[in-house]
LOTI-134178 format. One record per atom (N, C-alpha, C): atom name; x, y, z; residue in three letters. Coordinates in pm, whole numbers, plus 50000, padded with zeros to 5 digits. Each point is the difference from the previous one (the first is absolute). Layout:
BEGIN
<atom atom="CA" x="X" y="Y" z="Z" type="ALA"/>
...
END
This chain:
BEGIN
<atom atom="N" x="45979" y="49122" z="97630" type="MET"/>
<atom atom="CA" x="49942" y="50117" z="49854" type="MET"/>
<atom atom="C" x="50011" y="50082" z="50061" type="MET"/>
<atom atom="N" x="50005" y="50104" z="49926" type="LEU"/>
<atom atom="CA" x="49982" y="50181" z="50052" type="LEU"/>
<atom atom="C" x="49855" y="50034" z="49965" type="LEU"/>
<atom atom="N" x="49948" y="50000" z="50026" type="LYS"/>
<atom atom="CA" x="49869" y="50051" z="49900" type="LYS"/>
<atom atom="C" x="49979" y="50136" z="50013" type="LYS"/>
<atom atom="N" x="50058" y="50071" z="50058" type="GLY"/>
<atom atom="CA" x="50024" y="50155" z="49991" type="GLY"/>
<atom atom="C" x="50024" y="50044" z="49889" type="GLY"/>
<atom atom="N" x="50083" y="49912" z="49974" type="LEU"/>
<atom atom="CA" x="50096" y="50021" z="49803" type="LEU"/>
<atom atom="C" x="50002" y="49911" z="49901" type="LEU"/>
<atom atom="N" x="49879" y="49951" z="50032" type="GLY"/>
<atom atom="CA" x="49922" y="49913" z="49818" type="GLY"/>
<atom atom="C" x="50088" y="49926" z="50027" type="GLY"/>
<atom atom="N" x="50092" y="49916" z="50072" type="GLY"/>
<atom atom="CA" x="50108" y="49926" z="49932" type="GLY"/>
<atom atom="C" x="50072" y="50004" z="49874" type="GLY"/>
<atom atom="N" x="50051" y="49968" z="49968" type="LEU"/>
<atom atom="CA" x="50089" y="49956" z="49856" type="LEU"/>
<atom atom="C" x="49912" y="50073" z="49881" type="LEU"/>
<atom atom="N" x="49929" y="50049" z="50004" type="GLY"/>
<atom atom="CA" x="49885" y="50033" z="49880" type="GLY"/>
<atom atom="C" x="50068" y="50143" z="49972" type="GLY"/>
<atom atom="N" x="50028" y="50069" z="50140" type="GLY"/>
<atom atom="CA" x="49990" y="50163" z="49963" type="GLY"/>
<atom atom="C" x="50146" y="49962" z="49925" type="GLY"/>
<atom atom="N" x="50179" y="49982" z="50027" type="LEU"/>
<atom atom="CA" x="50083" y="49991" z="50002" type="LEU"/>
<atom atom="C" x="49947" y="49948" z="49787" type="LEU"/>
<atom atom="N" x="49929" y="49961" z="50025" type="GLY"/>
<atom atom="CA" x="49965" y="49930" z="49791" type="GLY"/>
<atom atom="C" x="49940" y="50105" z="49910" type="GLY"/>
<atom atom="N" x="49958" y="50104" z="50065" type="ASP"/>
<atom atom="CA" x="49932" y="50092" z="49958" type="ASP"/>
<atom atom="C" x="50129" y="50098" z="49977" type="ASP"/>
<atom atom="N" x="50049" y="49983" z="50125" type="MET"/>
<atom atom="CA" x="50107" y="50144" z="50051" type="MET"/>
<atom atom="C" x="50101" y="49955" z="49876" type="MET"/>
<atom atom="N" x="50066" y="49872" z="49982" type="THR"/>
<atom atom="CA" x="50075" y="49984" z="49856" type="THR"/>
<atom atom="C" x="49894" y="50045" z="49847" type="THR"/>
<atom atom="N" x="49937" y="49990" z="49998" type="LYS"/>
<atom atom="CA" x="49946" y="50024" z="49855" type="LYS"/>
<atom atom="C" x="49960" y="50153" z="50017" type="LYS"/>
<atom atom="N" x="49977" y="50037" z="50080" type="MET"/>
<atom atom="CA" x="50025" y="50134" z="49988" type="MET"/>
<atom atom="C" x="50123" y="50087" z="49995" type="MET"/>
<atom atom="N" x="50121" y="49969" z="50020" type="MET"/>
<atom atom="CA" x="50167" y="50005" z="50041" type="MET"/>
<atom atom="C" x="49957" y="49986" z="49803" type="MET"/>
<atom atom="N" x="50029" y="49843" z="49963" type="LYS"/>
<atom atom="CA" x="49992" y="50001" z="49875" type="LYS"/>
<atom atom="C" x="49964" y="50089" z="49883" type="LYS"/>
<atom atom="N" x="49889" y="50071" z="50044" type="ALA"/>
<atom atom="CA" x="49892" y="50070" z="49887" type="ALA"/>
<atom atom="C" x="50038" y="50147" z="49951" type="ALA"/>
<atom atom="N" x="50056" y="50031" z="50190" type="ALA"/>
<atom atom="CA" x="50090" y="50149" z="49982" type="ALA"/>
<atom atom="C" x="50103" y="49966" z="49946" type="ALA"/>
<atom atom="N" x="50098" y="49948" z="50007" type="GLN"/>
<atom atom="CA" x="50138" y="49930" z="49967" type="GLN"/>
<atom atom="C" x="49939" y="49962" z="49845" type="GLN"/>
<atom atom="N" x="49903" y="49993" z="49889" type="GLU"/>
<atom atom="CA" x="50031" y="49946" z="49916" type="GLU"/>
<atom atom="C" x="49912" y="50184" z="49943" type="GLU"/>
<atom atom="N" x="49955" y="50065" z="50062" type="MET"/>
<atom atom="CA" x="49891" y="50121" z="49985" type="MET"/>
<atom atom="C" x="50161" y="50087" z="49988" type="MET"/>
<atom atom="N" x="50082" y="49963" z="50126" type="GLN"/>
<atom atom="CA" x="50115" y="50132" z="49950" type="GLN"/>
<atom atom="C" x="50088" y="49969" z="49856" type="GLN"/>
<atom atom="N" x="49994" y="49853" z="49954" type="THR"/>
<atom atom="CA" x="50104" y="49955" z="49855" type="THR"/>
<atom atom="C" x="49903" y="50023" z="49880" type="THR"/>
<atom atom="N" x="49890" y="50000" z="50052" type="ARG"/>
<atom atom="CA" x="49935" y="50053" z="49877" type="ARG"/>
<atom atom="C" x="49957" y="50202" z="50001" type="ARG"/>
<atom atom="N" x="49962" y="50057" z="50103" type="MET"/>
<atom atom="CA" x="50125" y="50161" z="50011" type="MET"/>
<atom atom="C" x="50086" y="50050" z="49944" type="MET"/>
<atom atom="N" x="50134" y="49918" z="50001" type="THR"/>
<atom atom="CA" x="50124" y="50001" z="49907" type="THR"/>
<atom atom="C" x="50006" y="49967" z="49911" type="THR"/>
<atom atom="N" x="49907" y="49911" z="49954" type="GLU"/>
<atom atom="CA" x="50039" y="49997" z="49829" type="GLU"/>
<atom atom="C" x="49881" y="50054" z="49982" type="GLU"/>
<atom atom="N" x="49918" y="50065" z="49989" type="MET"/>
<atom atom="CA" x="49916" y="50101" z="49926" type="MET"/>
<atom atom="C" x="50114" y="50154" z="50019" type="MET"/>
<atom atom="N" x="50038" y="50051" z="50122" type="GLN"/>
<atom atom="CA" x="50087" y="50059" z="50056" type="GLN"/>
<atom atom="C" x="50137" y="50052" z="49809" type="GLN"/>
<atom atom="N" x="50011" y="49870" z="50066" type="GLU"/>
<atom atom="CA" x="50102" y="50023" z="49809" type="GLU"/>
<atom atom="C" x="49922" y="49938" z="49857" type="GLU"/>
<atom atom="N" x="49868" y="50001" z="50028" type="GLU"/>
<atom atom="CA" x="49932" y="50013" z="49886" type="GLU"/>
<atom atom="C" x="49932" y="50117" z="49887" type="GLU"/>
<atom atom="N" x="49979" y="50072" z="50149" type="LEU"/>
<atom atom="CA" x="49997" y="50142" z="49994" type="LEU"/>
<atom atom="C" x="50104" y="50052" z="49956" type="LEU"/>
<atom atom="N" x="50100" y="49985" z="50099" type="ALA"/>
<atom atom="CA" x="50159" y="50089" z="49877" type="ALA"/>
<atom atom="C" x="50037" y="49984" z="49932" type="ALA"/>
<atom atom="N" x="49948" y="49875" z="49944" type="ALA"/>
<atom atom="CA" x="50038" y="49936" z="49834" type="ALA"/>
<atom atom="C" x="49830" y="50096" z="49918" type="ALA"/>
<atom atom="N" x="49920" y="49968" z="49991" type="MET"/>
<atom atom="CA" x="49900" y="50061" z="49952" type="MET"/>
<atom atom="C" x="50033" y="50167" z="49979" type="MET"/>
<atom atom="N" x="49958" y="50047" z="49833" type="THR"/>
<atom atom="CA" x="49980" y="50178" z="50041" type="THR"/>
<atom atom="C" x="49833" y="50024" z="49934" type="THR"/>
<atom atom="N" x="50011" y="50088" z="50053" type="VAL"/>
<atom atom="CA" x="49832" y="50081" z="49912" type="VAL"/>
<atom atom="C" x="50045" y="50145" z="49926" type="VAL"/>
<atom atom="N" x="49931" y="50050" z="49929" type="THR"/>
<atom atom="CA" x="50004" y="50111" z="49964" type="THR"/>
<atom atom="C" x="49900" y="50116" z="50005" type="THR"/>
<atom atom="N" x="50094" y="50076" z="50058" type="GLY"/>
<atom atom="CA" x="49853" y="50128" z="50002" type="GLY"/>
<atom atom="C" x="50012" y="50100" z="49914" type="GLY"/>
<atom atom="N" x="49888" y="50106" z="49915" type="THR"/>
<atom atom="CA" x="49982" y="50069" z="49936" type="THR"/>
<atom atom="C" x="49990" y="50125" z="50017" type="THR"/>
<atom atom="N" x="50085" y="50130" z="49879" type="ALA"/>
<atom atom="CA" x="49838" y="50096" z="49991" type="ALA"/>
<atom atom="C" x="50043" y="50085" z="49933" type="ALA"/>
<atom atom="N" x="49944" y="50144" z="49954" type="GLY"/>
<atom atom="CA" x="50018" y="49994" z="49909" type="GLY"/>
<atom atom="C" x="49988" y="49951" z="49850" type="GLY"/>
<atom atom="N" x="49875" y="49890" z="50007" type="ALA"/>
<atom atom="CA" x="49967" y="49925" z="49852" type="ALA"/>
<atom atom="C" x="50126" y="49944" z="50003" type="ALA"/>
<atom atom="N" x="50092" y="49902" z="50076" type="GLY"/>
<atom atom="CA" x="50026" y="49935" z="49994" type="GLY"/>
<atom atom="C" x="50207" y="50118" z="50003" type="GLY"/>
<atom atom="N" x="49967" y="50122" z="49926" type="MET"/>
<atom atom="CA" x="50099" y="50076" z="50054" type="MET"/>
<atom atom="C" x="50135" y="49978" z="50086" type="MET"/>
<atom atom="N" x="49964" y="49991" z="50106" type="VAL"/>
<atom atom="CA" x="50117" y="49936" z="50093" type="VAL"/>
<atom atom="C" x="49916" y="49904" z="50058" type="VAL"/>
<atom atom="N" x="50101" y="49886" z="50041" type="THR"/>
<atom atom="CA" x="49955" y="49837" z="50024" type="THR"/>
<atom atom="C" x="50133" y="50026" z="50169" type="THR"/>
<atom atom="N" x="49940" y="49938" z="50128" type="ALA"/>
<atom atom="CA" x="50067" y="49950" z="50090" type="ALA"/>
<atom atom="C" x="50032" y="49852" z="50002" type="ALA"/>
<atom atom="N" x="50117" y="49952" z="49980" type="THR"/>
<atom atom="CA" x="49939" y="49840" z="50088" type="THR"/>
<atom atom="C" x="50085" y="49995" z="50049" type="THR"/>
<atom atom="N" x="49926" y="49907" z="50166" type="ALA"/>
<atom atom="CA" x="50020" y="49917" z="50098" type="ALA"/>
<atom atom="C" x="49991" y="49917" z="50035" type="ALA"/>
<atom atom="N" x="50062" y="49929" z="50094" type="THR"/>
<atom atom="CA" x="50000" y="49778" z="50025" type="THR"/>
<atom atom="C" x="49872" y="50059" z="50062" type="THR"/>
<atom atom="N" x="49904" y="49870" z="50047" type="ALA"/>
<atom atom="CA" x="49871" y="49923" z="50068" type="ALA"/>
<atom atom="C" x="50048" y="50087" z="50160" type="ALA"/>
<atom atom="N" x="50069" y="50038" z="50003" type="LYS"/>
<atom atom="CA" x="50051" y="50100" z="50174" type="LYS"/>
<atom atom="C" x="49989" y="50095" z="50032" type="LYS"/>
<atom atom="N" x="49994" y="50070" z="49816" type="GLY"/>
<atom atom="CA" x="50005" y="50142" z="50023" type="GLY"/>
<atom atom="C" x="50137" y="50081" z="49974" type="GLY"/>
<atom atom="N" x="50121" y="49921" z="49951" type="GLU"/>
<atom atom="CA" x="50114" y="50022" z="50033" type="GLU"/>
<atom atom="C" x="49952" y="50094" z="49833" type="GLU"/>
<atom atom="N" x="50073" y="50160" z="49987" type="LEU"/>
<atom atom="CA" x="50064" y="50023" z="49916" type="LEU"/>
<atom atom="C" x="50112" y="49939" z="49884" type="LEU"/>
<atom atom="N" x="49918" y="49948" z="49886" type="THR"/>
<atom atom="CA" x="50127" y="49971" z="49924" type="THR"/>
<atom atom="C" x="50086" y="50032" z="49846" type="THR"/>
<atom atom="N" x="49882" y="50088" z="49918" type="GLY"/>
<atom atom="CA" x="49988" y="50075" z="49928" type="GLY"/>
<atom atom="C" x="49919" y="50081" z="50004" type="GLY"/>
<atom atom="N" x="50040" y="50148" z="49881" type="LEU"/>
<atom atom="CA" x="49910" y="50098" z="49998" type="LEU"/>
<atom atom="C" x="50049" y="50042" z="49830" type="LEU"/>
<atom atom="N" x="49907" y="50004" z="49892" type="GLN"/>
<atom atom="CA" x="50003" y="50069" z="49915" type="GLN"/>
<atom atom="C" x="49908" y="50112" z="49887" type="GLN"/>
<atom atom="N" x="50024" y="50050" z="50019" type="ILE"/>
<atom atom="CA" x="49942" y="50153" z="49897" type="ILE"/>
<atom atom="C" x="50038" y="50050" z="49888" type="ILE"/>
<atom atom="N" x="49885" y="49993" z="49941" type="ASP"/>
<atom atom="CA" x="49963" y="50018" z="49861" type="ASP"/>
<atom atom="C" x="50105" y="50163" z="49992" type="ASP"/>
<atom atom="N" x="50177" y="49983" z="49875" type="PRO"/>
<atom atom="CA" x="50034" y="50156" z="49977" type="PRO"/>
<atom atom="C" x="49876" y="50056" z="49952" type="PRO"/>
<atom atom="N" x="49898" y="50046" z="49931" type="SER"/>
<atom atom="CA" x="49951" y="50078" z="49950" type="SER"/>
<atom atom="C" x="49950" y="50125" z="50102" type="SER"/>
<atom atom="N" x="50019" y="49921" z="50194" type="LEU"/>
<atom atom="CA" x="49946" y="50141" z="50141" type="LEU"/>
<atom atom="C" x="50157" y="50063" z="50017" type="LEU"/>
<atom atom="N" x="50083" y="49995" z="49982" type="PHE"/>
<atom atom="CA" x="50089" y="50030" z="50045" type="PHE"/>
<atom atom="C" x="50017" y="50136" z="49927" type="PHE"/>
<atom atom="N" x="49936" y="50132" z="50012" type="THR"/>
<atom atom="CA" x="50052" y="50097" z="49930" type="THR"/>
<atom atom="C" x="49939" y="50106" z="50163" type="THR"/>
<atom atom="N" x="50044" y="50130" z="50020" type="ALA"/>
<atom atom="CA" x="50036" y="50012" z="50162" type="ALA"/>
<atom atom="C" x="49863" y="50083" z="50048" type="ALA"/>
<atom atom="N" x="49917" y="49983" z="49925" type="GLU"/>
<atom atom="CA" x="49824" y="50018" z="50005" type="GLU"/>
<atom atom="C" x="49913" y="49873" z="50036" type="GLU"/>
<atom atom="N" x="50049" y="49870" z="50002" type="ASN"/>
<atom atom="CA" x="49941" y="49944" z="50038" type="ASN"/>
<atom atom="C" x="50004" y="49919" z="50128" type="ASN"/>
<atom atom="N" x="50171" y="50100" z="50044" type="ARG"/>
<atom atom="CA" x="50072" y="49900" z="50124" type="ARG"/>
<atom atom="C" x="49845" y="49993" z="50126" type="ARG"/>
<atom atom="N" x="49918" y="50094" z="50033" type="GLU"/>
<atom atom="CA" x="49917" y="49988" z="50072" type="GLU"/>
<atom atom="C" x="49930" y="49883" z="49939" type="GLU"/>
<atom atom="N" x="49899" y="49979" z="49906" type="VAL"/>
<atom atom="CA" x="49986" y="49854" z="49959" type="VAL"/>
<atom atom="C" x="50057" y="49845" z="49968" type="VAL"/>
<atom atom="N" x="50174" y="50062" z="49980" type="VAL"/>
<atom atom="CA" x="50042" y="49845" z="49965" type="VAL"/>
<atom atom="C" x="50003" y="49980" z="50173" type="VAL"/>
<atom atom="N" x="50013" y="50044" z="50135" type="GLU"/>
<atom atom="CA" x="50000" y="49992" z="50131" type="GLU"/>
<atom atom="C" x="49888" y="49921" z="50028" type="GLU"/>
<atom atom="N" x="49873" y="50061" z="49976" type="ASP"/>
<atom atom="CA" x="49875" y="49946" z="50067" type="ASP"/>
<atom atom="C" x="49956" y="49903" z="49933" type="ASP"/>
<atom atom="N" x="50080" y="49962" z="49850" type="LEU"/>
<atom atom="CA" x="49999" y="49875" z="49902" type="LEU"/>
<atom atom="C" x="50058" y="49851" z="50129" type="LEU"/>
<atom atom="N" x="50145" y="50064" z="49982" type="ILE"/>
<atom atom="CA" x="50087" y="49885" z="50131" type="ILE"/>
<atom atom="C" x="49909" y="49996" z="50097" type="ILE"/>
<atom atom="N" x="49975" y="50058" z="50098" type="LEU"/>
<atom atom="CA" x="49884" y="49975" z="50089" type="LEU"/>
<atom atom="C" x="49894" y="49942" z="49922" type="LEU"/>
<atom atom="N" x="49980" y="50016" z="49948" type="ALA"/>
<atom atom="CA" x="49868" y="49918" z="49981" type="ALA"/>
<atom atom="C" x="49992" y="49827" z="49979" type="ALA"/>
<atom atom="N" x="50116" y="49998" z="49909" type="ALA"/>
<atom atom="CA" x="50055" y="49877" z="49984" type="ALA"/>
<atom atom="C" x="50034" y="49930" z="50047" type="ALA"/>
<atom atom="N" x="50089" y="50053" z="50112" type="ILE"/>
<atom atom="CA" x="50050" y="49922" z="50118" type="ILE"/>
<atom atom="C" x="49921" y="49943" z="50094" type="ILE"/>
<atom atom="N" x="49847" y="50094" z="50018" type="LYS"/>
<atom atom="CA" x="49946" y="49960" z="50086" type="LYS"/>
<atom atom="C" x="49917" y="49904" z="49937" type="LYS"/>
<atom atom="N" x="49941" y="50011" z="49898" type="ASP"/>
<atom atom="CA" x="49901" y="49858" z="49866" type="ASP"/>
<atom atom="C" x="50137" y="49885" z="50064" type="ASP"/>
<atom atom="N" x="50089" y="50069" z="50003" type="ALA"/>
<atom atom="CA" x="50057" y="49810" z="50002" type="ALA"/>
<atom atom="C" x="50017" y="49925" z="50119" type="ALA"/>
<atom atom="N" x="50035" y="50132" z="50138" type="GLN"/>
<atom atom="CA" x="49954" y="49985" z="50060" type="GLN"/>
<atom atom="C" x="49924" y="49881" z="50106" type="GLN"/>
<atom atom="N" x="49840" y="50081" z="49932" type="GLU"/>
<atom atom="CA" x="49888" y="49935" z="50040" type="GLU"/>
<atom atom="C" x="49997" y="49845" z="49948" type="GLU"/>
<atom atom="N" x="50075" y="50010" z="49824" type="LYS"/>
<atom atom="CA" x="50020" y="49833" z="49968" type="LYS"/>
<atom atom="C" x="49999" y="49960" z="50116" type="LYS"/>
<atom atom="N" x="50142" y="49984" z="50011" type="ALA"/>
<atom atom="CA" x="50083" y="49942" z="50123" type="ALA"/>
<atom atom="C" x="49965" y="49973" z="50053" type="ALA"/>
<atom atom="N" x="49910" y="50123" z="50084" type="SER"/>
<atom atom="CA" x="49909" y="49897" z="50160" type="SER"/>
<atom atom="C" x="49857" y="49921" z="49909" type="SER"/>
<atom atom="N" x="49962" y="49998" z="49941" type="GLU"/>
<atom atom="CA" x="49897" y="49899" z="49989" type="GLU"/>
<atom atom="C" x="50083" y="49856" z="49931" type="GLU"/>
<atom atom="N" x="50068" y="50059" z="49929" type="THR"/>
<atom atom="CA" x="50064" y="49823" z="49916" type="THR"/>
<atom atom="C" x="50009" y="49944" z="50178" type="THR"/>
<atom atom="N" x="50103" y="50072" z="50075" type="SER"/>
<atom atom="CA" x="49996" y="49909" z="50123" type="SER"/>
<atom atom="C" x="49927" y="49990" z="50087" type="SER"/>
<atom atom="N" x="49929" y="50053" z="50005" type="LYS"/>
<atom atom="CA" x="49870" y="49997" z="50077" type="LYS"/>
<atom atom="C" x="49945" y="49837" z="49924" type="LYS"/>
<atom atom="N" x="49982" y="49998" z="49923" type="GLU"/>
<atom atom="CA" x="49921" y="49880" z="49886" type="GLU"/>
<atom atom="C" x="50084" y="49897" z="50065" type="GLU"/>
<atom atom="N" x="50174" y="49980" z="49968" type="GLU"/>
<atom atom="CA" x="50042" y="49907" z="50036" type="GLU"/>
<atom atom="C" x="49992" y="49983" z="50204" type="GLU"/>
<atom atom="N" x="49979" y="50056" z="50028" type="MET"/>
<atom atom="CA" x="49998" y="49961" z="50154" type="MET"/>
<atom atom="C" x="49817" y="49952" z="49990" type="MET"/>
<atom atom="N" x="49908" y="50062" z="49927" type="ALA"/>
<atom atom="CA" x="49854" y="49872" z="49968" type="ALA"/>
<atom atom="C" x="50045" y="49914" z="50010" type="ALA"/>
<atom atom="N" x="50062" y="49934" z="49881" type="LYS"/>
<atom atom="CA" x="50043" y="49904" z="49948" type="LYS"/>
<atom atom="C" x="50072" y="49882" z="50129" type="LYS"/>
<atom atom="N" x="50043" y="50050" z="50092" type="ILE"/>
<atom atom="CA" x="50090" y="49964" z="50090" type="ILE"/>
<atom atom="C" x="49925" y="49952" z="50120" type="ILE"/>
<atom atom="N" x="49922" y="50086" z="50055" type="THR"/>
<atom atom="CA" x="49900" y="49985" z="50098" type="THR"/>
<atom atom="C" x="49891" y="49909" z="49947" type="THR"/>
<atom atom="N" x="49946" y="50004" z="49871" type="GLN"/>
<atom atom="CA" x="49903" y="49886" z="49973" type="GLN"/>
<atom atom="C" x="50060" y="49889" z="49980" type="GLN"/>
<atom atom="N" x="50124" y="50013" z="49919" type="ALA"/>
<atom atom="CA" x="50059" y="49848" z="49991" type="ALA"/>
<atom atom="C" x="50036" y="49916" z="50185" type="ALA"/>
<atom atom="N" x="49988" y="50076" z="50094" type="MET"/>
<atom atom="CA" x="50011" y="49946" z="50180" type="MET"/>
<atom atom="C" x="49887" y="50030" z="50046" type="MET"/>
<atom atom="N" x="49887" y="50004" z="49919" type="GLY"/>
<atom atom="CA" x="49845" y="49994" z="50056" type="GLY"/>
<atom atom="C" x="50050" y="50128" z="50077" type="GLY"/>
<atom atom="N" x="50057" y="50073" z="50045" type="LEU"/>
<atom atom="CA" x="49978" y="50127" z="50075" type="LEU"/>
<atom atom="C" x="49845" y="50122" z="49925" type="LEU"/>
<atom atom="N" x="49943" y="50095" z="50052" type="PRO"/>
<atom atom="CA" x="49949" y="50080" z="49929" type="PRO"/>
<atom atom="C" x="50050" y="50087" z="49860" type="PRO"/>
<atom atom="N" x="49920" y="50029" z="49897" type="ALA"/>
<atom atom="CA" x="50069" y="50111" z="49918" type="ALA"/>
<atom atom="C" x="50031" y="50080" z="50053" type="ALA"/>
<atom atom="N" x="49943" y="50104" z="50139" type="ASP"/>
<atom atom="CA" x="50015" y="50132" z="49997" type="ASP"/>
<atom atom="C" x="50121" y="49977" z="50146" type="ASP"/>
<atom atom="N" x="50004" y="49916" z="49990" type="MET"/>
<atom atom="CA" x="50138" y="49978" z="50141" type="MET"/>
<atom atom="C" x="50089" y="50092" z="49944" type="MET"/>
<atom atom="N" x="50020" y="50084" z="50146" type="LYS"/>
<atom atom="CA" x="50130" y="50106" z="50020" type="LYS"/>
<atom atom="C" x="50141" y="49880" z="50019" type="LYS"/>
<atom atom="N" x="50118" y="50017" z="49905" type="LEU"/>
<atom atom="CA" x="50132" y="49949" z="50096" type="LEU"/>
<atom atom="C" x="50094" y="50078" z="49998" type="LEU"/>
<atom atom="N" x="50041" y="49972" z="50072" type="PRO"/>
<atom atom="CA" x="50164" y="50183" z="50072" type="PRO"/>
<atom atom="C" x="50057" y="49927" z="49865" type="PRO"/>
<atom atom="N" x="50042" y="49974" z="49881" type="PHE"/>
<atom atom="CA" x="50100" y="50007" z="49866" type="PHE"/>
<atom atom="C" x="49912" y="50086" z="49953" type="PHE"/>
END
């Protein structure tokens, strides 16, 4: 028997690790699909501008209260649009982090573990 290699016990551990890695990859793919289907809403100007995005951060909609459409409000409207989009993106990022934490916790990994997905 080869003492330096630890017998076949090391292969069993490697098989478990490979299975866990495949499970993680499957869960990550599922999570990416779920995030693409989830929506978040960002608002600005007390709800006068609303931006909708997927939880992955892709902007899918923008609503602007018609009362804002005057020439003198142009800069204000531009600022509100940017603020609403930023709010939606921040909510998307937070939702993504929460979903990632659920996966890592379910797999017994540290909740703050950074994964490349």
